[in-house]
SETOR-41041 format. One record per residue: residue number from 1; residue in one letter; x, y, z of N, C-alpha, C in turn. Coordinates in pm, whole numbers. Atoms other than C-alpha are relative to their C-alpha. Layout:
NUM / A / X / Y / Z / X / Y / Z / X / Y / Z
...
end
This chain:
1 / M / 77 / 112 / 53 / 8574 / 5890 / 15475 / -122 / -27 / 88
2 / M / 122 / 31 / -73 / 8218 / 5805 / 15575 / 13 / -135 / 70
3 / K / -3 / 124 / -75 / 8200 / 5542 / 15849 / -135 / -71 / -11
4 / L / 122 / 80 / 2 / 7941 / 5264 / 15874 / -31 / -46 / 143
5 / N / 39 / 39 / -136 / 7750 / 5210 / 16200 / -130 / -79 / -1
6 / C / 119 / 84 / -11 / 7477 / 4977 / 16321 / -43 / -8 / 145
7 / D / 56 / 15 / -134 / 7246 / 4952 / 16624 / -5 / -148 / 35
8 / L / -17 / 141 / -31 / 7331 / 4623 / 16794 / -21 / -27 / 149
9 / G / 14 / 39 / -140 / 7306 / 4430 / 17122 / -141 / 18 / 53
10 / E / 137 / -31 / -41 / 6927 / 4465 / 17129 / -80 / -123 / 43
11 / S / 66 / 117 / -60 / 6846 / 4111 / 17245 / -1 / 16 / 152
12 / F / -6 / 6 / -147 / 6760 / 4053 / 17610 / -73 / -125 / 48
13 / G / 56 / 125 / -49 / 6687 / 3745 / 17816 / 4 / -106 / -108
14 / S / 8 / 104 / 103 / 6571 / 3465 / 17587 / -53 / 55 / -132
15 / W / 55 / -63 / 120 / 6439 / 3715 / 17330 / 112 / 46 / -90
16 / K / -108 / -30 / 95 / 6663 / 3742 / 17023 / -46 / 109 / -96
17 / M / 32 / -114 / 86 / 6669 / 4067 / 16826 / 122 / 36 / -84
18 / G / -107 / -50 / 84 / 6879 / 4170 / 16530 / 91 / -107 / -57
19 / F / -89 / 89 / 75 / 7156 / 4020 / 16319 / 145 / 45 / 23
20 / D / -129 / -57 / -40 / 7469 / 4122 / 16509 / 119 / -70 / -65
21 / E / -115 / 74 / 52 / 7702 / 3847 / 16393 / 18 / 20 / -150
22 / Q / -10 / -22 / 144 / 7620 / 3904 / 16027 / 49 / 141 / -31
23 / A / -32 / -141 / 29 / 7661 / 4283 / 16048 / 140 / 39 / 44
24 / M / -120 / -53 / -64 / 7966 / 4327 / 16272 / 126 / 1 / -88
25 / P / -124 / -1 / 78 / 8244 / 4226 / 16026 / 12 / 115 / -100
26 / F / -2 / -106 / 102 / 8147 / 4511 / 15791 / 0 / 140 / 60
27 / L / 24 / -128 / -66 / 8119 / 4790 / 16050 / 128 / 71 / 43
28 / D / -101 / -82 / -68 / 8334 / 5074 / 16175 / -42 / 28 / 144
29 / Q / 53 / -40 / -130 / 8107 / 5150 / 16471 / -120 / -85 / 39
30 / A / 113 / 77 / -52 / 7871 / 4944 / 16689 / -67 / 81 / 110
31 / N / 79 / -73 / -100 / 7597 / 5130 / 16879 / -70 / -105 / 86
32 / I / 45 / 113 / -82 / 7525 / 4898 / 17172 / -106 / 43 / 101
33 / A / 109 / -28 / -93 / 7195 / 4900 / 17360 / 46 / -20 / 144
34 / C / -49 / -6 / -138 / 7234 / 4966 / 17732 / -101 / -45 / 103
35 / G / 90 / 62 / -96 / 6936 / 4788 / 17888 / -131 / 71 / 25
36 / F / 125 / -72 / -27 / 6664 / 5055 / 17891 / -106 / -26 / -107
37 / H / 97 / 31 / 106 / 6497 / 5005 / 17551 / 19 / -143 / -50
38 / A / -35 / 135 / 44 / 6669 / 4671 / 17480 / 136 / -34 / 59
39 / G / -130 / 41 / -52 / 6975 / 4470 / 17577 / -5 / -36 / 146
40 / D / -17 / 31 / -141 / 7086 / 4328 / 17909 / 150 / -28 / 21
41 / P / -144 / 16 / -22 / 7425 / 4264 / 18075 / 64 / -114 / -77
42 / V / -57 / 114 / 73 / 7476 / 3925 / 17911 / 16 / 34 / -148
43 / W / -7 / -33 / 142 / 7394 / 4050 / 17561 / 96 / 117 / -26
44 / M / -100 / -107 / 14 / 7601 / 4364 / 17616 / 140 / -60 / -5
45 / T / -130 / 67 / -3 / 7895 / 4139 / 17700 / 28 / -72 / -132
46 / K / -17 / 71 / 126 / 7841 / 3924 / 17392 / 28 / 96 / -116
47 / T / -17 / -96 / 109 / 7815 / 4227 / 17166 / 135 / 69 / 9
48 / L / -133 / -59 / -19 / 8125 / 4387 / 17314 / 109 / -95 / -47
49 / A / -100 / 99 / 42 / 8321 / 4066 / 17259 / 5 / -9 / -152
50 / L / 7 / 6 / 146 / 8203 / 4057 / 16898 / 66 / 124 / -62
51 / A / -61 / -124 / 49 / 8308 / 4421 / 16849 / 151 / -6 / 14
52 / V / -144 / 11 / -22 / 8652 / 4356 / 16998 / 62 / -95 / -102
53 / A / -53 / 99 / 95 / 8702 / 4049 / 16777 / 9 / 54 / -141
54 / N / 1 / -58 / 135 / 8623 / 4258 / 16468 / 61 / 139 / -6
55 / D / -67 / -130 / -7 / 8813 / 4570 / 16580 / -95 / 115 / -38
56 / V / 105 / -98 / 29 / 8496 / 4783 / 16574 / -11 / 98 / 117
57 / E / 15 / -105 / -101 / 8461 / 5115 / 16760 / -135 / -17 / 71
58 / V / 119 / 24 / -81 / 8205 / 5100 / 17043 / -61 / 132 / 48
59 / G / 74 / -115 / -51 / 7938 / 5356 / 17128 / -120 / -44 / 80
60 / A / 120 / 27 / -78 / 7656 / 5369 / 17381 / -124 / 39 / -80
61 / H / 125 / -24 / 73 / 7302 / 5352 / 17243 / -115 / 7 / 102
62 / P / 100 / -11 / -106 / 7081 / 5479 / 17528 / -137 / 40 / -53
63 / G / 137 / -35 / 38 / 6704 / 5506 / 17504 / -85 / 32 / 121
64 / Y / 96 / -16 / -109 / 6399 / 5588 / 17709 / -21 / -136 / 70
65 / P / 25 / 126 / -70 / 6316 / 5326 / 17977 / -132 / -61 / -47
66 / D / 121 / 45 / 67 / 6067 / 5147 / 17752 / 26 / -132 / -72
67 / L / -23 / 131 / 61 / 6136 / 4776 / 17694 / -119 / -47 / -81
68 / V / 120 / 49 / 68 / 5778 / 4703 / 17594 / -14 / 67 / -137
69 / G / 14 / -74 / 126 / 5779 / 4972 / 17324 / 128 / 11 / -79
70 / F / -129 / -3 / 68 / 6143 / 4914 / 17218 / 54 / 143 / -11
71 / G / -53 / -136 / -3 / 6215 / 5276 / 17306 / -50 / 90 / -110
72 / R / 51 / -80 / 111 / 6008 / 5405 / 17017 / -119 / 86 / 39
73 / R / 108 / -86 / -49 / 5753 / 5584 / 17237 / 61 / 114 / 78
74 / S / -54 / -117 / -68 / 5831 / 5937 / 17348 / -48 / 6 / 145
75 / M / 35 / -18 / -140 / 5835 / 6013 / 17721 / 27 / 144 / 40
76 / N / -12 / -140 / -43 / 5788 / 6351 / 17888 / 93 / 8 / 120
77 / C / -99 / 2 / -108 / 6110 / 6349 / 18090 / 54 / 141 / 26
78 / S / -59 / -128 / -37 / 6255 / 6644 / 18278 / 147 / 5 / -42
79 / H / -143 / -16 / 30 / 6604 / 6783 / 18216 / 84 / -95 / 84
80 / D / -79 / 85 / -88 / 6742 / 6600 / 18519 / -19 / -148 / -32
81 / E / 25 / 140 / 35 / 6576 / 6273 / 18415 / 76 / -38 / -127
82 / I / -71 / 31 / 123 / 6727 / 6291 / 18066 / 149 / -10 / 25
83 / V / -142 / 7 / -33 / 7073 / 6369 / 18199 / 31 / -129 / 75
84 / G / -22 / 120 / -80 / 7041 / 6086 / 18450 / -10 / -128 / -81
85 / L / 16 / 125 / 77 / 6911 / 5819 / 18210 / 109 / -13 / -106
86 / M / -110 / 4 / 96 / 7175 / 5914 / 17953 / 129 / -47 / 68
87 / Q / -128 / 30 / -64 / 7469 / 5902 / 18194 / -1 / -138 / 65
88 / Y / 10 / 134 / -58 / 7345 / 5585 / 18367 / 33 / -105 / -105
89 / Q / -23 / 98 / 106 / 7342 / 5397 / 18038 / 140 / 13 / -60
90 / M / -136 / -21 / 50 / 7665 / 5553 / 17911 / 102 / -63 / 94
91 / A / -93 / 53 / -98 / 7841 / 5458 / 18233 / -1 / -152 / 2
92 / A / 9 / 146 / 2 / 7713 / 5100 / 18214 / 82 / -58 / -115
93 / L / -74 / 53 / 114 / 7851 / 5044 / 17867 / 148 / 33 / 11
94 / D / -139 / -40 / -14 / 8170 / 5236 / 17938 / 75 / -94 / 94
95 / G / -64 / 90 / -95 / 8250 / 5022 / 18242 / 15 / -140 / -53
96 / M / -7 / 135 / 56 / 8168 / 4696 / 18067 / 101 / -7 / -114
97 / A / -97 / -2 / 110 / 8372 / 4797 / 17763 / 143 / -7 / 54
98 / Q / -134 / 4 / -59 / 8677 / 4863 / 17980 / 33 / -139 / 53
99 / S / -22 / 134 / -55 / 8632 / 4523 / 18142 / 26 / -104 / -108
100 / H / -15 / 97 / 110 / 8640 / 4356 / 17800 / 98 / 49 / -106
101 / G / -109 / -40 / 89 / 8939 / 4533 / 17647 / -38 / 98 / -108
102 / S / 43 / -100 / 97 / 8750 / 4807 / 17464 / -23 / 132 / 73
103 / K / 36 / -125 / -63 / 8637 / 5163 / 17529 / -116 / 64 / -76
104 / M / 114 / -70 / 59 / 8324 / 5365 / 17467 / 44 / 140 / -40
105 / T / -53 / -127 / 50 / 8410 / 5665 / 17248 / -108 / 97 / -46
106 / Y / 106 / -89 / 47 / 8071 / 5805 / 17142 / -134 / -49 / 55
107 / V / 134 / 36 / -45 / 7701 / 5803 / 17224 / -100 / 42 / -108
108 / K / 106 / -28 / 97 / 7402 / 5781 / 16989 / -133 / -39 / 63
109 / P / 130 / 34 / -57 / 7054 / 5804 / 17144 / -82 / -86 / -96
110 / H / 82 / 97 / 75 / 6796 / 5548 / 17032 / -143 / 49 / -18
111 / G / 145 / -7 / 20 / 6450 / 5568 / 16882 / -63 / 134 / 31
112 / A / 74 / -122 / -32 / 6213 / 5823 / 17034 / 89 / 104 / 66
113 / L / -92 / -95 / -63 / 6493 / 5977 / 17241 / 81 / 72 / -108
114 / Y / -73 / -58 / 114 / 6689 / 6035 / 16918 / -90 / 98 / -75
115 / N / 92 / -88 / 72 / 6384 / 6177 / 16741 / -32 / 125 / 79
116 / D / 27 / -118 / -84 / 6306 / 6405 / 17035 / 121 / 92 / 4
117 / M / -122 / -81 / 3 / 6668 / 6521 / 17038 / 4 / 88 / -125
118 / M / -6 / -74 / 125 / 6632 / 6628 / 16676 / -113 / 101 / -15
119 / S / 117 / -86 / 20 / 6289 / 6792 / 16707 / -27 / 97 / 115
120 / K / 29 / -84 / -117 / 6293 / 6947 / 17056 / 129 / 60 / 55
121 / D / -121 / -68 / -46 / 6551 / 7207 / 17155 / 34 / -36 / 144
122 / S / -25 / 26 / -143 / 6508 / 7132 / 17526 / 59 / -139 / 21
123 / V / -54 / 136 / -12 / 6572 / 6758 / 17484 / 143 / -4 / -51
124 / R / -137 / -2 / 55 / 6876 / 6822 / 17266 / 97 / 68 / 97
125 / A / -85 / -69 / -98 / 7013 / 7067 / 17524 / 30 / -90 / 119
126 / S / -22 / 91 / -113 / 6966 / 6809 / 17801 / 96 / -111 / -37
127 / I / -91 / 106 / 45 / 7139 / 6538 / 17599 / 142 / 54 / -14
128 / M / -133 / -59 / 12 / 7429 / 6770 / 17519 / 61 / 25 / 138
129 / Q / -50 / -20 / -136 / 7456 / 6855 / 17889 / 45 / -133 / 61
130 / A / -38 / 132 / -52 / 7464 / 6483 / 17974 / 136 / -42 / -54
131 / V / -127 / 36 / 63 / 7750 / 6430 / 17729 / 112 / 90 / 52
132 / A / -102 / -95 / -44 / 7935 / 6745 / 17836 / 45 / -25 / 143
133 / S / -34 / 19 / -142 / 7924 / 6654 / 18206 / 40 / -143 / 33
134 / F / -51 / 135 / -22 / 8023 / 6289 / 18159 / 147 / 10 / 41
135 / Y / -132 / -12 / -61 / 8353 / 6209 / 18328 / 115 / 5 / -102
136 / K / -103 / -4 / 104 / 8542 / 6179 / 17997 / -62 / 50 / -130
137 / P / 56 / -48 / 127 / 8504 / 6328 / 17647 / -51 / -116 / -86
138 / V / 55 / 93 / 98 / 8277 / 6132 / 17413 / -74 / 83 / -105
139 / R / 70 / -70 / 108 / 8127 / 6233 / 17078 / -149 / -32 / 7
140 / L / 145 / 20 / 11 / 7753 / 6277 / 17033 / -36 / -12 / -147
141 / V / 47 / 20 / 137 / 7594 / 6141 / 16715 / -138 / 61 / -14
142 / L / 127 / -61 / 34 / 7314 / 6352 / 16570 / -32 / -30 / -146
143 / Q / 38 / 19 / 140 / 7118 / 6316 / 16249 / 45 / 119 / -83
144 / A / -34 / -106 / 95 / 7254 / 6514 / 15956 / -128 / 53 / -60
145 / T / 119 / -65 / 54 / 6983 / 6762 / 15857 / 41 / 136 / -56
146 / P / -33 / -136 / 43 / 6964 / 7107 / 15695 / 36 / 93 / 116
147 / E / -34 / -82 / -117 / 7005 / 7242 / 16053 / 132 / -41 / 65
148 / S / -123 / 51 / -61 / 7340 / 7068 / 16111 / 96 / 111 / 43
149 / A / -91 / -109 / -37 / 7535 / 7397 / 16115 / -41 / 60 / 135
150 / Q / 50 / -51 / -129 / 7314 / 7524 / 16400 / 32 / -99 / 112
151 / H / -27 / 102 / -101 / 7354 / 7195 / 16589 / 149 / -6 / 33
152 / R / -144 / -2 / -25 / 7731 / 7212 / 16548 / 38 / 118 / 91
153 / E / -26 / -116 / -85 / 7730 / 7560 / 16704 / -48 / -27 / 143
154 / E / 49 / 36 / -134 / 7519 / 7430 / 16995 / 100 / -92 / 70
155 / A / -98 / 92 / -56 / 7771 / 7150 / 17046 / 127 / 73 / 40
156 / K / -119 / -78 / -31 / 8059 / 7395 / 17034 / -19 / 79 / 128
157 / A / 30 / -75 / -122 / 7890 / 7607 / 17303 / 0 / -91 / 121
158 / A / 0 / 98 / -110 / 7850 / 7291 / 17515 / 136 / -64 / 19
159 / D / -137 / 54 / -4 / 8217 / 7204 / 17450 / 1 / -151 / -19
160 / I / -2 / 143 / 34 / 8143 / 6863 / 17299 / 23 / -16 / -150
161 / E / -17 / 34 / 141 / 8234 / 6696 / 16970 / -123 / -75 / -50
162 / V / 116 / 68 / 59 / 7963 / 6574 / 16735 / 38 / -66 / -131
163 / S / -5 / 63 / 131 / 7930 / 6342 / 16438 / -141 / 2 / -55
164 / F / 131 / -4 / 63 / 7647 / 6366 / 16188 / -21 / -127 / -83
165 / E / 25 / 126 / 69 / 7482 / 6054 / 16051 / -118 / 9 / -97
166 / A / 111 / 22 / 93 / 7262 / 5960 / 15760 / -42 / -146 / 11
167 / F / 55 / 135 / -11 / 7053 / 5645 / 15719 / -11 / -64 / -138
168 / A / 6 / 73 / 126 / 7089 / 5388 / 15446 / -138 / -56 / -27
169 / D / 121 / 80 / 17 / 6762 / 5208 / 15508 / -130 / 72 / 34
170 / R / 120 / -74 / -36 / 6519 / 5487 / 15600 / -28 / 111 / -101
171 / C / 44 / -107 / 88 / 6318 / 5728 / 15384 / -1 / 132 / 78
172 / Y / -3 / -132 / -61 / 6352 / 6099 / 15455 / -127 / 78 / -28
173 / D / 111 / -93 / 18 / 6068 / 6343 / 15512 / 54 / 127 / -65
174 / D / -44 / -120 / 72 / 6078 / 6679 / 15335 / 78 / 97 / 88
175 / D / -73 / -90 / -90 / 6212 / 6856 / 15646 / 140 / -52 / 35
176 / G / -133 / 54 / -25 / 6525 / 6637 / 15648 / 4 / -101 / 112
177 / R / 4 / 103 / -105 / 6414 / 6415 / 15933 / -53 / -130 / -59
178 / L / 43 / 130 / 50 / 6319 / 6049 / 15904 / -152 / -6 / -11
179 / L / 143 / 21 / 16 / 5977 / 5962 / 15769 / -49 / -96 / 108
180 / S / 54 / 82 / -108 / 5764 / 5817 / 16049 / -20 / -143 / -44
181 / R / 20 / 142 / 30 / 5761 / 5438 / 16063 / -147 / -35 / -17
182 / A / 144 / 24 / 16 / 5381 / 5466 / 16074 / -46 / 25 / -143
183 / K / 37 / -34 / 137 / 5384 / 5586 / 15712 / 59 / -102 / -98
184 / A / -44 / 94 / 103 / 5416 / 5368 / 15402 / 131 / 47 / -61
185 / G / -127 / -33 / 64 / 5765 / 5354 / 15254 / 106 / 54 / 94
186 / A / -96 / -56 / -95 / 5943 / 5459 / 15574 / 131 / -77 / 2
187 / V / -120 / 84 / 2 / 6187 / 5167 / 15548 / 25 / -45 / -143
188 / H / -33 / 31 / 139 / 6364 / 5118 / 15215 / 20 / -150 / -23
189 / N / -42 / 132 / 44 / 6392 / 4792 / 15027 / 145 / 7 / -48
190 / R / -141 / 4 / 37 / 6734 / 4682 / 14904 / 34 / 97 / -115
191 / E / -29 / -85 / 117 / 6714 / 4864 / 14569 / 5 / 147 / 38
192 / R / 5 / -141 / -39 / 6615 / 5199 / 14721 / 111 / 32 / 101
193 / M / -107 / -17 / -98 / 6864 / 5151 / 15003 / 134 / 28 / -69
194 / L / -128 / -14 / 69 / 7162 / 5107 / 14772 / 2 / 126 / -86
195 / A / 6 / -124 / 79 / 7044 / 5394 / 14549 / 21 / 121 / 90
196 / Q / -16 / -112 / -92 / 7026 / 5624 / 14852 / 146 / 13 / 45
197 / V / -141 / -3 / -39 / 7376 / 5527 / 14964 / 86 / 53 / -114
198 / Q / -76 / -48 / 116 / 7513 / 5581 / 14614 / -17 / 150 / -19
199 / Q / 25 / -143 / 14 / 7349 / 5924 / 14602 / 75 / 79 / 107
200 / L / -76 / -66 / -107 / 7503 / 6017 / 14937 / 148 / 6 / -32
201 / V / -144 / 8 / 29 / 7848 / 5906 / 14826 / 38 / 90 / -117
202 / S / -37 / -71 / 122 / 7845 / 6062 / 14481 / -45 / 146 / -4
203 / E / 57 / -134 / 10 / 7630 / 6373 / 14535 / -14 / 71 / 135
204 / G / 13 / -63 / -131 / 7622 / 6436 / 14912 / -141 / 41 / 35
205 / C / 139 / -36 / -25 / 7245 / 6438 / 14923 / -88 / -125 / -2
206 / V / 102 / 103 / 11 / 6929 / 6227 / 14955 / -124 / 63 / -63
207 / T / 127 / -46 / 55 / 6589 / 6252 / 14789 / -110 / -31 / 98
208 / S / 105 / 17 / -100 / 6295 / 6305 / 15024 / -120 / -75 / -57
209 / V / 119 / 76 / 38 / 5961 / 6127 / 15016 / -78 / 70 / -111
210 / S / 72 / -75 / 103 / 5817 / 6404 / 14794 / 88 / 39 / -117
211 / G / -87 / -26 / 113 / 6117 / 6419 / 14563 / 92 / 119 / 14
212 / H / -90 / -112 / -22 / 6305 / 6712 / 14718 / 142 / -50 / 26
213 / T / -140 / 34 / -23 / 6685 / 6704 / 14722 / 48 / 66 / 128
214 / L / -48 / -49 / -129 / 6836 / 6740 / 15069 / 151 / -19 / 8
215 / K / -145 / 6 / -15 / 7206 / 6824 / 15100 / 33 / -35 / 145
216 / L / -34 / 44 / -135 / 7363 / 6648 / 15400 / 151 / -11 / 15
217 / D / -141 / 13 / -34 / 7705 / 6672 / 15562 / 12 / -120 / 94
218 / V / 10 / 129 / -69 / 7759 / 6312 / 15674 / 137 / -53 / 41
219 / D / -122 / 64 / -51 / 8029 / 6155 / 15893 / -14 / -151 / 9
220 / T / 20 / 143 / -22 / 7872 / 5813 / 15950 / -138 / -40 / -52
221 / L / 121 / 52 / 63 / 7605 / 5599 / 15784 / -54 / -116 / 82
222 / C / 62 / 103 / -84 / 7359 / 5383 / 15977 / -81 / -99 / -81
223 / V / 90 / 107 / 42 / 7205 / 5049 / 15888 / -56 / -60 / 130
224 / H / 59 / 51 / -124 / 6959 / 4925 / 16152 / 21 / -152 / 12
225 / G / -33 / 140 / -22 / 7061 / 4592 / 16302 / -120 / -93 / 5
226 / D / 121 / 83 / -2 / 6699 / 4473 / 16326 / -69 / -4 / -136
227 / N / 55 / -1 / 136 / 6638 / 4532 / 15954 / 71 / -110 / -80
228 / E / -64 / 115 / 65 / 6706 / 4193 / 15793 / 47 / 33 / -141
229 / E / -39 / -33 / 137 / 6710 / 4331 / 15439 / 120 / 94 / -1
230 / G / -113 / -90 / -9 / 6947 / 4608 / 15544 / 130 / -73 / 32
231 / V / -119 / 77 / -37 / 7189 / 4364 / 15706 / 46 / -88 / -116
232 / R / -36 / 81 / 117 / 7175 / 4140 / 15398 / 72 / 84 / -106
233 / A / -61 / -89 / 99 / 7279 / 4443 / 15190 / 127 / 67 / 52
234 / I / -106 / -77 / -64 / 7552 / 4555 / 15428 / 135 / -15 / -70
235 / A / -125 / 17 / 73 / 7838 / 4407 / 15225 / 5 / 93 / -122
236 / A / 8 / -89 / 115 / 7722 / 4600 / 14919 / 11 / 146 / 43
237 / I / -9 / -137 / -52 / 7683 / 4916 / 15128 / 145 / 32 / 37
238 / R / -141 / -18 / -35 / 8036 / 4869 / 15262 / 85 / 32 / -123
239 / E / -76 / -24 / 124 / 8170 / 4856 / 14906 / -27 / 140 / -55
240 / L / 36 / -131 / 55 / 7983 / 5173 / 14808 / 71 / 114 / 75
241 / I / -58 / -110 / -77 / 8130 / 5383 / 15091 / 150 / -17 / 23
242 / A / -143 / 26 / -23 / 8481 / 5229 / 15092 / 87 / 104 / -71
end
């Protein structure tokens, strides 16, 4: 069965981001920001408590160290820097989760780090190495694309487990990746969102920005926690994938 996940815990300090309380009751998985692109220790604690109260699986959501840009700006990091920033953030959430009666079972990179993982072999290899050399087994979430079979083989060679995700609220480019947020129509409205989810459930595919059909092997479906329209539709999305 397809799971439902959401990027949460992205507030920090007095700055409020996202709709965590509205989304959490409908989720299977909560991807919690770890302080580099968003989040801070207090908000991580609040989000973990909310996940525990709703019996939601917890994953780390590490990003580039870019609070000002919300982690959506790519950075030219070395292999060692990527491994280090990944494991630093994973360890932070893992330790806090244990302290609050939960556990971190997977990791899903955020924003530009996620996009770079999908488009750059070297970044993906560094991220897989970070996951493989972590002190305990955790799953890595990658975007489901036409290259998923190749990515699964890479993960197998690295001796890690992977899950593939699709997006309810984002438009797809013709190559199977997400349409850039800089382009019109990158974020779906409610009608297109629900139609895309229904197509994934019933046909195992999505329709790209130019009308191409893309077959996707999907384990988990993402709704972005900072997308108000997406969170408002989350109950309907939950019913579609149940």
